[in-house]
C-alpha positions as CSV (number, residue, x, y, z in Angstrom):
1,M,-41.0,221.2,280.4
2,M,-43.5,218.4,279.4
3,D,-44.0,216.2,276.3
4,L,-46.4,217.3,273.6
5,K,-48.1,215.4,270.8
6,Q,-45.1,214.7,268.5
7,A,-46.9,214.4,265.2
8,E,-48.9,217.7,265.5
9,A,-45.7,219.6,266.5
10,I,-43.8,218.1,263.6
11,Q,-46.4,219.2,261.1
12,Q,-46.1,222.7,262.4
13,L,-42.3,222.5,262.3
14,I,-41.9,221.4,258.7
15,P,-43.2,224.6,256.9
16,L,-41.2,226.8,259.4
17,L,-38.0,225.0,258.3
18,Q,-38.9,225.1,254.7
19,N,-39.3,228.9,254.8
20,H,-36.3,229.6,257.0
21,E,-33.6,231.7,255.4
22,A,-30.8,229.2,255.9
23,F,-32.7,226.3,254.3
24,V,-33.9,228.5,251.4
25,K,-30.6,230.2,250.4
26,S,-28.4,227.1,250.9
27,N,-30.6,225.1,248.5
28,F,-31.0,222.4,251.2
29,P,-32.9,219.5,249.5
30,S,-36.6,220.2,250.3
31,E,-37.3,216.4,250.4
32,L,-35.0,216.1,253.4
33,V,-36.7,218.8,255.5
34,P,-39.4,216.4,256.8
35,E,-36.7,213.9,257.7
36,F,-34.8,216.6,259.6
37,A,-38.0,217.6,261.4
38,Q,-38.6,214.1,262.5
39,R,-35.2,214.0,264.3
40,A,-36.3,216.8,266.7
41,D,-37.3,216.3,270.3
42,I,-40.5,218.4,270.9
43,E,-41.0,220.0,274.3
44,F,-43.3,222.5,275.9
45,A,-41.9,225.4,277.9
46,W,-44.0,227.3,280.5
47,Q,-43.9,231.1,280.6
48,G,-41.0,232.3,282.8
49,S,-38.9,229.1,282.4
50,Q,-35.4,229.1,281.1
51,V,-34.6,227.2,277.9
52,V,-30.9,228.1,277.7
53,K,-28.7,229.4,280.6
54,Q,-25.8,231.7,279.9
55,G,-22.4,230.1,280.5
56,D,-23.5,226.5,280.1
57,E,-21.5,224.2,277.8
58,D,-24.7,222.8,276.2
59,K,-24.3,221.9,272.5
60,R,-28.0,221.9,271.4
61,F,-29.9,224.2,269.2
62,F,-33.6,225.0,269.1
63,V,-36.4,226.0,266.7
64,V,-39.3,228.0,268.0
65,I,-42.6,226.3,266.9
66,S,-45.0,228.5,268.8
67,G,-45.0,231.1,271.5
68,E,-42.3,233.8,272.2
69,L,-38.9,233.8,273.9
70,K,-36.3,236.4,274.7
71,A,-32.5,236.4,274.9
72,V,-31.0,238.4,277.8
73,D,-27.4,239.0,278.8
74,T,-27.4,238.2,282.5
75,N,-23.8,239.5,282.8
76,N,-25.0,243.0,281.8
77,N,-27.9,243.8,284.1
78,N,-30.2,241.4,282.2
79,R,-29.9,243.5,279.1
80,L,-32.5,242.4,276.5
81,L,-30.8,241.2,273.3
82,N,-33.6,239.9,271.1
83,Y,-37.0,238.4,271.0
84,L,-37.6,235.1,269.3
85,Y,-40.7,234.1,267.4
86,P,-42.0,231.0,265.5
87,G,-39.5,230.0,262.9
88,D,-36.5,231.5,264.6
89,I,-33.5,229.2,265.3
90,F,-31.3,229.9,268.3
91,G,-28.4,228.2,270.1
92,M,-26.3,227.8,267.0
93,R,-23.5,230.0,268.3
94,A,-22.3,227.4,270.9
95,I,-21.9,224.8,268.0
96,L,-20.5,227.1,265.3
97,R,-17.9,228.8,267.6
98,N,-17.5,226.0,270.2
99,S,-18.1,228.4,273.0
100,P,-20.3,228.5,276.1
101,R,-23.8,230.0,275.9
102,A,-23.6,233.7,275.3
103,A,-27.1,234.5,276.6
104,T,-30.0,233.2,278.7
105,V,-33.2,232.4,276.8
106,E,-36.4,232.8,278.7
107,V,-40.0,232.1,277.8
108,V,-42.2,235.2,277.4
109,R,-45.3,233.3,276.2
110,D,-45.9,229.6,276.6
111,A,-43.8,228.1,273.8
112,V,-43.3,224.8,271.9
113,V,-39.7,224.3,270.8
114,A,-37.9,221.7,268.7
115,I,-34.6,220.6,270.2
116,Y,-31.6,219.2,268.2
117,D,-28.3,217.9,269.4
118,L,-24.8,217.7,268.0
119,D,-25.5,214.5,266.0
120,D,-28.4,216.2,264.3
121,W,-26.1,219.1,263.4
122,N,-23.6,216.8,261.9
123,W,-26.4,215.1,259.9
124,L,-27.5,218.5,258.7
125,I,-24.2,219.7,257.4
126,G,-23.6,216.3,255.9
127,Q,-26.5,216.8,253.6
128,E,-25.6,220.4,252.7
129,S,-22.2,221.7,254.0
130,S,-22.9,225.4,252.9
131,I,-25.8,225.7,255.4
132,G,-23.4,226.4,258.2
133,E,-22.3,229.7,256.5
134,Y,-25.9,230.9,256.4
135,F,-26.3,230.2,260.1
136,E,-23.1,232.0,260.8
137,N,-24.5,235.0,258.9
138,I,-27.6,234.9,261.0
139,E,-25.5,234.9,264.2
140,R,-23.6,237.9,263.0
141,R,-26.9,239.6,262.2
142,Y,-28.0,238.9,265.8
143,D,-24.8,240.5,267.0
144,D,-25.3,243.6,264.9
145,Q,-28.9,243.9,266.1
146,A,-27.9,243.6,269.7
147,E,-25.1,246.1,269.3
148,A,-27.1,248.6,267.2
149,A,-26.9,252.0,268.8
150,F,-28.1,255.5,268.0
151,P,-26.9,258.5,270.0
152,G,-29.7,259.7,272.3
153,L,-32.1,256.9,271.5
154,N,-32.4,255.8,275.2
155,L,-33.9,252.4,274.7
156,Q,-36.0,251.0,277.6
157,A,-34.8,247.9,279.5
158,D,-37.4,245.7,277.7
159,E,-36.9,247.4,274.2
160,V,-34.8,246.4,271.2
161,I,-34.5,247.8,267.7
162,V,-36.4,245.7,265.2
163,R,-35.6,247.7,262.0
164,A,-33.7,250.9,261.3
165,V,-33.8,252.4,257.8
166,K,-32.7,255.5,256.0
167,R,-34.2,257.2,253.0
168,H,-33.6,255.6,249.6
169,F,-30.8,256.8,247.3
170,L,-33.5,258.4,245.1
171,A,-34.0,261.0,247.9
172,F,-30.4,262.0,247.5
173,M,-30.7,262.1,243.7
174,A,-33.7,264.5,244.0
175,T,-31.4,267.0,245.8
176,L,-29.1,267.4,242.8
177,T,-31.3,270.0,241.0
178,W,-29.4,273.0,242.5
179,P,-25.9,271.6,241.9
180,I,-26.8,270.8,238.3
181,A,-28.2,274.4,237.9
182,I,-24.9,275.8,239.3
183,L,-22.9,273.7,236.9
184,I,-24.9,274.9,233.9
185,I,-23.4,278.4,234.4
186,P,-19.8,277.4,233.5
187,V,-21.1,275.1,230.8
188,L,-22.8,278.0,229.2
189,F,-19.6,280.0,229.6
190,L,-17.7,277.3,227.8
191,I,-20.3,277.2,225.0
192,G,-20.0,280.9,224.7
193,T,-16.3,280.8,224.4
194,E,-16.6,278.2,221.7
195,L,-19.1,280.3,219.7
196,M,-16.7,283.2,219.9
197,G,-14.0,281.0,218.3
198,I,-11.9,280.6,221.5
199,S,-10.4,277.1,221.7
200,L,-11.4,275.0,224.8
201,V,-7.6,274.4,225.4
202,L,-7.0,278.1,225.6
203,T,-10.1,278.4,227.9
204,F,-8.8,275.9,230.4
205,T,-5.3,277.5,230.4
206,D,-6.5,281.0,230.7
207,P,-6.3,282.1,234.4
208,L,-9.3,284.5,234.0
209,A,-11.5,281.7,232.5
210,L,-10.5,279.3,235.4
211,L,-11.3,282.1,237.9
212,I,-14.8,282.2,236.4
213,V,-15.4,278.4,236.1
214,V,-13.7,276.9,239.1
215,P,-15.8,278.7,241.8
216,F,-19.0,277.3,240.3
217,V,-17.6,273.8,240.2
218,V,-16.4,274.0,243.8
219,L,-19.7,275.4,245.0
220,A,-21.6,272.6,243.2
221,A,-19.3,270.0,244.8
222,L,-19.9,271.5,248.3
223,V,-23.7,271.5,247.8
224,I,-23.6,267.9,246.7
225,L,-21.4,266.9,249.7
226,Y,-23.7,268.8,252.1
227,N,-26.8,267.1,250.6
228,Y,-25.2,263.7,250.8
229,F,-24.4,263.9,254.5
230,D,-27.8,265.5,255.2
231,W,-29.5,262.6,253.4
232,R,-27.5,260.1,255.5
233,N,-28.5,261.9,258.7
234,D,-32.2,260.8,258.9
235,D,-33.5,257.6,260.4
236,L,-36.8,255.7,260.7
237,I,-36.5,253.3,263.7
238,I,-39.0,250.6,264.7
239,T,-38.5,249.1,268.1
240,T,-40.5,246.6,270.1
241,K,-42.3,249.6,271.8
242,R,-42.1,252.7,269.6
243,V,-41.8,254.1,266.1
244,I,-39.2,256.9,266.0
245,H,-38.4,259.3,263.2
246,M,-35.2,261.3,263.6
247,E,-35.0,264.2,261.2
248,R,-31.6,266.0,261.3
249,I,-30.6,269.0,259.3
250,L,-26.9,269.1,259.0
251,F,-25.3,272.1,260.9
252,F,-28.7,273.4,261.8
253,G,-30.8,271.3,264.1
254,E,-32.8,268.2,264.5
255,E,-36.3,267.0,265.3
256,R,-37.4,263.7,266.7
257,F,-40.9,262.3,266.4
258,E,-41.9,259.2,268.2
259,V,-45.1,257.4,269.0
260,P,-45.8,254.3,271.1
261,L,-46.9,251.3,269.1
262,T,-50.1,251.2,271.2
263,Q,-51.1,254.6,269.8
264,V,-50.6,253.7,266.1
265,Q,-54.0,253.6,264.4
266,N,-53.0,252.7,260.8
267,V,-50.1,252.8,258.4
268,T,-50.5,254.1,254.8
269,V,-48.0,253.6,252.0
270,I,-48.2,256.1,249.1
271,S,-46.6,255.7,245.7
272,H,-46.1,258.7,243.4
273,G,-45.2,257.2,240.0
274,W,-43.6,254.6,237.9
275,L,-40.1,255.5,239.2
276,D,-41.2,254.7,242.8
277,L,-42.7,251.4,241.6
278,F,-39.6,250.4,239.7
279,F,-37.2,251.1,242.7
280,D,-39.8,250.0,245.3
281,V,-39.6,253.5,246.9
282,D,-42.7,254.9,248.7
283,D,-43.8,257.4,251.3
284,I,-45.1,256.0,254.6
285,E,-47.6,257.7,256.8
286,I,-48.1,256.5,260.4
287,K,-51.4,257.9,261.8
288,T,-51.7,258.1,265.6
289,A,-54.6,258.4,268.0
290,A,-55.5,262.1,267.9
291,A,-51.9,263.3,267.6
292,G,-51.4,263.8,263.9
293,T,-49.3,261.8,261.4
294,I,-45.6,260.9,261.1
295,T,-44.6,261.1,257.4
296,V,-41.4,259.8,256.0
297,D,-40.8,260.1,252.3
298,N,-38.7,258.0,249.9
299,V,-38.4,254.9,252.0
300,A,-37.4,251.6,250.5
301,S,-39.7,248.6,251.0
302,A,-42.3,250.7,252.7
303,Q,-44.9,247.8,252.4
304,E,-42.6,245.6,254.5
305,L,-42.1,248.4,257.1
306,S,-45.8,248.8,257.4
307,R,-46.2,245.0,258.0
308,I,-43.4,245.2,260.6
309,I,-45.0,248.1,262.5
310,L,-48.4,246.3,262.7
311,T,-46.8,243.0,263.6
312,E,-44.8,244.6,266.4
313,Q,-47.9,246.3,267.6
314,L,-49.7,243.0,267.8
315,R,-46.7,241.4,269.5
316,A,-46.6,244.1,272.1
317,K,-50.2,243.5,272.9
318,E,-49.6,239.8,273.1
319,R,-46.7,240.3,275.5
320,A,-48.9,242.4,277.7
321,A,-51.5,239.7,277.6
322,A,-48.9,237.1,278.5
323,A,-47.8,239.2,281.5
324,D,-51.5,239.3,282.6
325,T,-51.7,235.5,282.3
326,A,-48.6,235.0,284.4
327,A,-50.0,237.2,287.1
328,V,-53.3,235.4,287.1
329,R,-51.6,232.0,287.4
330,R,-49.6,233.3,290.3
331,Q,-52.6,234.6,292.1
332,I,-54.6,231.4,291.5
333,N,-51.7,229.3,292.9
334,E,-51.5,231.5,296.0
335,R,-55.3,231.3,296.5
336,L,-55.5,227.5,296.0
337,A,-52.6,227.0,298.4
338,K,-54.6,228.6,301.2
339,N,-57.8,227.1,302.5
340,V,-59.8,229.7,304.4
341,L,-61.8,227.1,306.3
342,A,-58.6,225.5,307.6
343,Q,-57.3,228.7,309.1
344,P,-57.6,228.9,312.9
345,Q,-60.1,231.5,314.1
346,T,-58.4,234.5,315.5
347,G,-59.9,236.2,318.5
348,A,-60.4,239.8,319.0
349,P,-57.2,241.9,319.1
350,A,-55.7,242.5,322.5
351,P,-56.5,246.0,323.8
352,K,-53.8,248.5,323.2
353,V,-52.2,249.7,326.5
354,V,-51.1,253.3,326.5
355,P,-48.4,253.9,329.1
356,A,-49.1,256.8,331.5
357,S,-47.2,259.9,330.7
358,S,-44.6,261.1,333.2
359,G,-43.1,264.5,333.4
360,I,-43.8,267.4,331.1
361,T,-44.0,266.9,327.4
362,L,-42.4,269.7,325.4
363,P,-43.9,270.6,322.0
364,T,-42.0,269.6,318.9
365,I,-40.2,272.5,317.3
366,T,-39.9,272.4,313.5
367,M,-37.2,274.6,312.1
368,P,-38.1,276.6,309.0
369,N,-36.6,275.2,305.8
370,F,-34.3,277.8,304.4
371,R,-33.4,277.4,300.8
372,T,-29.6,277.7,300.9
373,N,-29.3,276.8,297.2
374,Y,-31.5,279.6,296.0
375,F,-28.8,281.3,294.0
376,W,-27.2,277.9,292.9
377,P,-30.2,276.0,291.4
378,S,-29.9,272.9,289.3
379,I,-31.7,272.8,286.0
380,R,-32.6,269.2,286.7
381,E,-33.4,267.9,290.1
382,V,-35.4,265.3,291.9
383,T,-38.3,266.8,293.8
384,R,-41.6,266.0,295.6
385,I,-44.9,267.6,294.8
386,R,-48.0,266.7,296.8
387,G,-46.2,263.7,298.2
388,E,-45.3,262.3,294.8
389,E,-41.7,261.9,293.6
390,G,-40.8,263.5,290.3
391,I,-38.2,265.2,288.1
392,L,-38.0,269.0,287.8
393,W,-36.4,270.8,284.9
394,R,-35.7,274.5,284.4
395,K,-34.8,276.2,281.3
396,H,-31.2,276.1,280.0
397,Y,-28.5,278.2,281.6
398,Y,-28.3,280.1,278.3
399,V,-31.9,281.3,278.9
400,L,-30.8,282.5,282.4
401,L,-27.9,284.3,280.8
402,Q,-30.2,286.1,278.4
403,H,-32.3,287.2,281.4
404,V,-29.5,288.5,283.7
405,F,-26.9,289.7,281.2
406,L,-28.0,293.4,281.2
407,P,-28.6,293.5,285.0
408,V,-25.1,292.0,285.7
409,L,-23.6,294.4,283.2
410,A,-25.4,297.3,285.0
411,F,-24.3,296.0,288.4
412,I,-20.7,295.7,287.4
413,F,-20.6,299.2,285.8
414,S,-22.4,301.0,288.7
415,L,-20.3,299.2,291.3
416,Y,-17.1,300.2,289.4
417,L,-18.3,303.9,289.4
418,L,-19.2,303.7,293.1
419,L,-15.8,302.3,294.1
420,T,-14.1,304.9,291.9
421,A,-16.0,307.7,293.5
422,L,-15.2,306.4,297.0
423,A,-11.5,306.1,296.2
424,N,-11.4,309.8,295.3
425,L,-9.5,309.2,292.1
426,P,-7.9,312.3,290.5
427,Y,-10.0,312.3,287.4
428,L,-13.2,312.7,289.5
429,D,-12.0,316.0,291.1
430,Y,-14.6,317.9,289.2
431,L,-17.2,316.3,291.4
432,E,-15.9,318.1,294.5
433,G,-18.7,319.8,296.4
434,G,-21.4,317.5,295.1
435,G,-19.6,314.2,295.5
436,W,-22.0,312.8,298.2
437,I,-24.9,313.2,295.8
438,I,-23.1,311.3,293.1
439,E,-22.2,308.6,295.6
440,L,-25.7,308.3,296.8
441,I,-26.9,308.0,293.2
442,L,-24.3,305.3,292.5
443,V,-25.3,303.4,295.7
444,L,-28.9,303.5,294.5
445,A,-27.8,302.4,291.1
446,V,-25.9,299.4,292.6
447,L,-28.9,298.4,294.7
448,G,-31.2,298.9,291.8
449,S,-29.2,296.8,289.4
450,L,-28.9,294.1,292.1
451,F,-32.6,294.1,292.5
452,W,-33.0,294.0,288.7
453,Y,-30.8,290.9,288.7
454,V,-32.7,289.2,291.5
455,W,-36.0,290.1,289.7
456,E,-34.9,288.5,286.4
457,Y,-33.2,285.5,288.1
458,D,-36.3,284.7,290.2
459,D,-38.5,284.9,287.0
460,W,-36.2,282.3,285.4
461,R,-36.1,280.2,288.5
462,R,-39.8,279.8,289.0
463,D,-40.6,278.6,285.4
464,V,-40.3,274.8,285.8
465,Y,-41.4,271.6,284.2
466,I,-42.2,268.6,286.3
467,V,-42.9,265.0,285.5
468,T,-44.2,262.7,288.3
469,N,-45.2,259.1,288.1
470,T,-48.8,260.0,287.0
471,K,-48.7,263.4,285.3
472,I,-46.8,266.3,283.7
473,I,-46.9,269.8,285.1
474,D,-46.0,273.1,283.4
475,V,-45.5,276.0,285.8
476,E,-45.3,279.5,284.2
477,S,-44.7,282.0,286.9
478,S,-43.6,285.6,287.4
479,S,-40.9,287.2,289.6
480,F,-41.9,286.5,293.3
481,R,-45.3,285.6,291.9
482,L,-46.3,289.3,292.0
483,K,-48.0,288.9,288.6
484,G,-49.5,285.5,289.3
485,E,-48.6,282.0,288.3
486,Q,-50.1,279.6,285.8
487,L,-50.0,275.9,286.5
488,R,-51.1,273.3,283.9
489,E,-51.4,269.6,284.6
490,G,-51.9,266.7,282.2
491,S,-52.5,263.1,283.1
492,F,-50.5,260.3,281.5
493,D,-53.8,258.9,280.3
494,S,-54.1,261.6,277.7
495,I,-50.5,261.6,276.3
496,Q,-50.4,260.6,272.6
497,N,-46.8,261.1,271.6
498,I,-43.6,262.9,272.6
499,T,-41.2,264.7,270.3
500,Y,-38.3,267.0,270.6
501,I,-37.0,269.8,268.4
502,I,-33.5,271.4,268.2
503,P,-34.2,274.3,265.9
504,N,-30.7,275.4,264.8
505,F,-27.0,274.7,264.9
506,F,-26.3,277.0,267.8
507,Y,-28.9,275.3,269.9
508,K,-27.4,271.9,268.9
509,L,-24.0,273.0,270.1
510,L,-25.6,273.9,273.5
511,N,-27.7,270.7,273.4
512,L,-30.7,272.9,273.9
513,G,-34.2,272.3,272.5
514,D,-38.0,272.0,273.0
515,V,-39.8,268.8,274.1
516,V,-43.4,268.7,272.8
517,I,-46.0,266.5,274.5
518,E,-49.1,265.9,272.4
519,T,-52.2,265.1,274.5
520,A,-55.8,264.2,273.5
521,G,-58.0,267.1,272.7
522,V,-57.6,270.5,271.0
523,G,-55.1,272.9,272.5
524,K,-53.7,270.4,275.0
525,T,-50.1,270.5,273.9
526,F,-47.4,270.8,276.5
527,T,-44.1,272.3,275.5
528,F,-41.0,272.0,277.7
529,S,-39.3,275.0,276.2
530,R,-35.5,275.4,275.8
531,V,-34.4,272.6,278.2
532,L,-30.9,271.0,278.4
533,N,-30.5,267.7,276.6
534,P,-34.1,267.4,275.2
535,S,-33.5,263.8,274.1
536,S,-33.0,262.7,277.8
537,V,-36.1,264.7,278.9
538,Q,-38.1,262.9,276.2
539,A,-36.7,259.5,277.3
540,E,-37.6,260.2,281.0
541,I,-41.1,261.2,280.1
542,F,-41.6,258.1,277.9
543,R,-40.2,255.8,280.6
544,R,-42.5,257.2,283.3
545,W,-45.5,257.1,280.9
546,D,-44.7,253.5,280.0
547,T,-44.4,252.5,283.7
548,Y,-47.7,254.3,284.4
549,Q,-49.5,252.4,281.7
550,Q,-48.1,249.1,282.9
551,R,-49.2,249.8,286.5
552,K,-52.6,250.9,285.3
553,R,-53.0,247.7,283.3
554,D,-51.8,245.6,286.2
555,K,-54.3,247.2,288.6
556,Q,-57.2,246.7,286.2
557,R,-56.2,243.0,285.7
558,D,-55.7,242.4,289.5
559,D,-59.0,244.0,290.3
560,T,-60.8,241.7,287.9
561,T,-58.8,238.7,288.9
562,K,-59.6,239.2,292.6
563,Q,-63.3,239.2,291.9
564,I,-63.1,236.0,290.0
565,L,-60.7,234.4,292.5
566,S,-63.0,235.2,295.4
567,V,-65.7,233.2,293.8
568,L,-63.4,230.3,292.8
569,G,-61.7,230.4,296.2
570,E,-65.0,230.0,298.0
571,Y,-66.0,227.1,295.6
572,H,-62.6,225.4,296.3
573,D,-63.0,225.8,300.1
574,L,-66.4,224.4,300.1
575,T,-65.6,221.4,297.8
576,H,-62.3,220.7,299.7
577,P,-63.2,221.2,303.3
578,P,-60.6,220.4,306.0
579,A,-60.8,217.1,307.9
580,S,-62.7,217.4,311.1
581,S,-60.6,217.1,314.2
582,N,-63.0,214.4,315.7
583,Q,-62.8,212.2,312.5
584,P,-60.6,209.1,312.8
585,A,-57.3,209.4,311.0
């Protein structure tokens, strides 16, 4: 760290403190905020440095003035807990709970931080004692955010949830139309009994009347209950890398739509009437690059969600730029530490001596690779295709069962008849004289059903989906390739978004669904049909796509940096020549 101009940093710090949640809600005297800001020590932190180390007994807290930091749990595989931005206050937990540091805080982008010690904390609560409760609430919110979990979300190592929302209660109210219509029927019945002069007391004590009314009431209650849980089932999740919409239909299936923040083009908020304006409920449309629109209706505070999406998109780009800056700094340091003119001249390489061969050299014999697991294939396995490592998926075992059920049934039945015939059981006595013909037919039936099974099995086995580190591959083949094979490939450069669909309740029980990969262009959709655990397939594809984009960005940056460094390096070598060996020391 290094000192910074104190006055300039203090001027930036004051409005950040004035707008901070703890200072606003605790009614901290606004005239004391500048005085509190003046008590801070201002320091600059380079990218990659540590501001707080997990396990330390340090009792200081910090305010981010500029830049970006991240909190990681080094005791849990460097798990990312949160990102910290200008205005965020961190390090309070050690003071509030008198405990060691619970996380390590590292600098993502060059940052300026204000540092306060225990004396400053005592001064702060001496001016407004309730402010400690608000800081405790903020720490609990950090805990909730770090522990937030959604089944099957499969967050990346450098990804955290920023905001997760459900549809507004108005969306549930809109589903009450059918229950109300069902309840109208017994109401009309009661009105009819009243018009006929039958007392309501007699109606509710008459078993026949109750038999008519109660089923409608129970049915309406069940519909309301179903709609409630179905309403609670849907989520819109914004992370530091993606926007995810999870649409679950209770007892039927689910769909998950997601798009990387880098693919978001614009976000539109749509209001439909005065009721939406009164309750601050709107529809939100997230338009992506050439891959359609994600639409979520009846979302509370949609304007704020739109701002969060665009802000996180900008922050993701800034983190990528910061990573580029760190790489450039590293390469410059490596280049300036090496002076080409000072390096000793190396002579020509020594000739390679090839020892004389003695004796007779036998040719290398390569044994053929027999597939011993042909009839026991995995529906997910690591493979290599054209020298590149990848993951291969086959369709679910349920699809295999659909293919081979009839052949297996035919094989078992024909084998049973053949064994029965060979055993000369009494109830086959009528076949005497022509038994060998029947036995021959049954042998052919067994072989035919076995061939039918292998035919259907091979057809299932050859349909595969492959994801490598650079592309996706969809192979649609036929049994033993006798009717040909179609292979489609798509580069990660063209992927726009990745979704999965579980169409019904039965598929949900089997954890079976389709993964749809939208790519740029018309008719360029890839569908991994009826695969096991589609959420994990989607997560694996996204992880490899994200890694590919990072490598591509790094290569472009390194190529450009090398060109610049070659010029700067030559200039540095010429302006800082090594001392001549014949010069006096």
